C-alpha positions in Angstrom: 13.3 -54.8 -50.6 15.0 -55.9 -47.5 13.3 -58.3 -45.1 13.7 -55.9 -42.2 12.1 -53.0 -44.2 9.2 -55.3 -45.2 8.6 -56.4 -41.6 8.8 -52.9 -40.2 6.3 -51.7 -42.8 3.9 -54.5 -42.2 4.1 -53.9 -38.4 3.5 -50.2 -38.8 0.6 -50.8 -41.3 -1.0 -53.3 -38.9 -0.7 -51.0 -35.9 -2.2 -48.1 -37.9 -5.1 -50.3 -39.1 -5.7 -51.6 -35.6 -5.7 -48.1 -34.2 -8.1 -46.9 -36.9 -10.5 -49.8 -36.3 -10.5 -49.0 -32.6 -11.3 -45.3 -33.3 -14.0 -46.0 -35.9 -17.5 -45.5 -34.5 -20.2 -46.7 -36.8 -23.1 -44.2 -37.3 -25.6 -46.7 -35.9 -23.9 -46.5 -32.5 -24.5 -42.8 -32.3 -28.2 -43.5 -31.9 -27.5 -45.9 -29.1 -25.7 -43.1 -27.1 -29.2 -41.8 -26.4 -29.7 -44.7 -23.9 -26.5 -43.6 -22.1 -24.7 -46.9 -22.2 -27.4 -48.9 -20.4 -25.5 -52.2 -20.9 -22.4 -50.8 -19.3 -24.3 -49.4 -16.4 -26.2 -52.7 -15.9 -22.8 -54.3 -15.3 -21.8 -51.8 -12.6 -25.2 -51.5 -10.8 -25.0 -54.9 -9.1 -21.4 -54.3 -8.0 -22.1 -50.8 -6.5 -25.5 -51.8 -5.1 -24.5 -55.1 -3.6 -26.8 -55.8 -0.7 -29.3 -53.1 -1.7 -30.9 -54.8 -4.6 -33.8 -57.2 -4.0 -32.9 -61.0 -4.0 -36.0 -62.0 -6.1 -35.0 -62.1 -9.7 -38.0 -60.2 -11.1 -37.8 -57.5 -8.5 -34.1 -57.3 -9.0 -34.5 -56.8 -12.7 -37.2 -54.1 -12.2 -35.0 -52.3 -9.7 -32.0 -52.4 -12.2 -34.2 -51.1 -15.0 -35.6 -48.3 -12.8 -32.1 -47.4 -11.8 -31.1 -47.3 -15.5 -33.9 -44.9 -16.3 -32.9 -42.7 -13.3 -29.3 -42.7 -14.5 -30.4 -41.5 -17.9 -32.4 -38.7 -16.3 -29.5 -37.8 -13.9 -27.1 -37.5 -16.8 -29.3 -35.0 -18.5 -29.1 -32.8 -15.4 -25.3 -32.8 -15.2 -23.4 -29.8 -16.5 -22.3 -30.3 -20.1 -18.6 -30.6 -19.1 -19.4 -33.5 -16.8 -21.6 -35.1 -19.3 -18.7 -35.0 -21.8 -16.3 -36.5 -19.3 -18.7 -39.3 -18.4 -19.4 -40.1 -22.1 -15.6 -40.2 -22.7 -15.1 -42.6 -19.8 -18.0 -44.8 -21.0 -16.7 -44.8 -24.6 -13.2 -45.8 -23.3 -14.7 -48.7 -21.2 -16.6 -49.9 -24.3 -13.5 -49.9 -26.5 -10.8 -52.6 -26.3 -7.9 -50.1 -26.3 -9.5 -47.9 -23.6 -10.4 -50.9 -21.6 -6.8 -52.1 -21.7 -5.5 -48.7 -20.6 -8.1 -48.4 -17.7 -8.2 -52.0 -16.5 -5.1 -53.8 -17.8 -7.2 -56.3 -19.6 -8.9 -56.4 -23.0 -11.7 -58.7 -21.8 -15.0 -56.9 -22.2 -16.7 -55.9 -18.9 -19.7 -58.1 -19.7 -17.4 -61.2 -19.9 -15.8 -60.6 -16.5 -16.7 -62.2 -13.2 -18.1 -60.0 -10.5 -14.9 -60.4 -8.4 -12.9 -59.2 -11.4 -15.0 -56.1 -11.7 -14.7 -55.5 -7.9 -11.0 -55.8 -8.2 -10.9 -53.4 -11.1 -13.0 -50.8 -9.3 -11.0 -51.2 -6.1 -7.8 -50.6 -8.1 -9.4 -47.4 -9.4 -10.5 -46.4 -6.0 -7.1 -46.6 -4.4 -5.0 -45.7 -7.4 -2.4 -42.9 -7.2 -3.8 -41.4 -10.4 -6.5 -38.8 -9.7 -8.2 -39.6 -13.0 -9.0 -43.2 -12.0 -10.1 -42.1 -8.5 -12.4 -39.6 -10.1 -13.7 -42.2 -12.6 -14.5 -44.5 -9.6 -16.2 -41.7 -7.6 -18.2 -40.5 -10.5 -19.6 -43.9 -11.4 -20.3 -44.7 -7.8 -22.0 -41.4 -7.0 -24.1 -41.5 -10.2 -25.3 -45.0 -9.6 -26.0 -44.6 -5.9 -27.7 -41.2 -6.4 -29.8 -42.6 -9.2 -30.9 -45.7 -7.3 -31.8 -43.8 -4.1 -33.6 -41.0 -6.1 -36.4 -43.4 -6.7 -39.0 -43.3 -3.9 -39.5 -47.0 -4.0 -35.9 -47.6 -2.8 -36.2 -45.3 0.2 -37.5 -48.1 2.4 -34.0 -49.6 2.5 -32.9 -46.4 4.2 -35.9 -46.2 6.5 -36.6 -42.8 5.0 -40.1 -41.5 4.7 -41.1 -38.5 2.6 -41.7 -35.4 4.7 -45.4 -34.8 5.3 -45.4 -31.3 6.7 -45.7 -29.9 3.2 -48.8 -31.9 2.4 -52.1 -30.4 3.3 -54.4 -32.5 5.5 -57.7 -31.3 4.2 -60.4 -33.9 4.5 
């Protein structure tokens, strides 16, 4: 066997193995899809809601958890095609290969500084590819709509629930 043939075969085998490992999804992670990628959303929430979240740590954590619950509920109300697209995006962001394609770096999102995440999202926002613009818009709209769908966050908007539908019987 020639050295060149051996090296080519070893490279092809390694590439195929790496690709297969990246595509492999253990069965235990299927059950975690039920929580709609909470960890990934918890990384994006402080970025998109900068200035809207409370400054006190306990209140901030409660607002993030409430928003995560609202995101889970919002996802269930999306049309199936949009749910599938969103899950595909989130799966790509959780995998190293997809993260490399979407952000140019294999560093997990949890390991990035907030400014790196902002730069990545701004790159998506102003990219010439409609796919990245749509990914940015979809994540932003889902997070913002889920946060402000909670009545306890309406005070930031100076919004009060309409009272003309409530009967004033005393």
